[in-house]
C-alpha positions in Angstrom: 0.0 0.0 0.0 1.5 3.4 -0.9 2.0 6.1 1.6 0.6 9.6 1.5 3.9 10.8 0.3 4.2 8.5 -2.3 0.7 9.1 -3.7 1.4 13.0 -3.7 4.7 12.3 -5.7 2.9 10.2 -8.3 0.2 13.1 -8.5 2.9 15.6 -9.2 4.5 13.2 -11.8 1.4 12.5 -13.9 -1.8 14.4 -13.3 -3.5 12.3 -15.9 -3.6 9.0 -14.0 -4.5 9.7 -10.5 -7.1 7.4 -8.9 -10.1 9.1 -7.1 -9.6 7.0 -4.1 -6.1 7.9 -3.8 -6.8 11.6 -4.2 -9.6 11.4 -1.4 -7.1 9.5 0.8 -4.5 12.3 0.5 -7.1 15.2 0.9 -8.5 13.6 4.0 -4.9 13.3 5.4 -4.4 17.1 4.9 -7.8 18.6 5.3 -9.9 16.3 7.2 -13.2 14.4 6.3 -15.1 15.8 3.2 -18.5 17.0 3.0 -20.1 14.9 0.2 -22.7 16.6 -2.2 -23.6 14.0 -4.9 -20.4 13.2 -6.8 -18.5 16.1 -5.2 -16.2 15.6 -2.2 -15.6 19.0 -0.7 -12.6 19.6 1.7 -12.3 22.6 4.0 -9.1 24.5 4.0 -7.7 26.6 7.0 -7.3 29.6 5.2 -9.8 32.6 4.0 -10.3 33.1 0.3 -10.9 30.0 -1.7 -11.8 28.0 1.5 -12.3 24.4 0.2 -11.0 21.8 -2.2 -13.6 20.2 -4.5 -12.9 16.9 -6.2 -15.0 14.4 -8.2 -14.6 11.1 -9.8 -14.5 10.6 -13.6 -14.5 7.0 -14.4 -12.5 6.2 -11.4 -9.9 8.7 -11.8 -9.4 12.5 -11.1 -9.7 15.4 -13.4 -6.2 16.9 -14.1 -7.3 20.5 -13.3 -8.6 19.2 -9.9 -5.4 17.6 -9.2 -3.6 20.9 -9.8 -5.9 22.5 -7.1 -5.4 19.7 -4.7 -1.4 20.1 -5.1 -1.7 23.8 -5.0 -3.6 23.7 -1.8 -1.2 21.1 -0.2 1.7 23.4 -1.2 0.1 26.3 0.5 -0.7 24.3 3.7 3.1 23.2 3.8 4.3 26.8 3.2 2.2 28.1 6.3 3.9 25.5 8.6 
């Protein structure tokens, strides 16, 4: 089983082949449990402005633009530490 760090590395390496379940695992680790609205999983972030990360499944995988948003949010969270 891949660790969170390994999943994040694979997300950075190839945004077109990220499984939805792996992304949810990473987002839950960094942002807590999601609020689920239909197919959308919404994760609250600790800063003002864009206050959430919104992801949804597309045939078992993630949409590449959402992966970029997740990675940007993780980077911002890491920079604030």
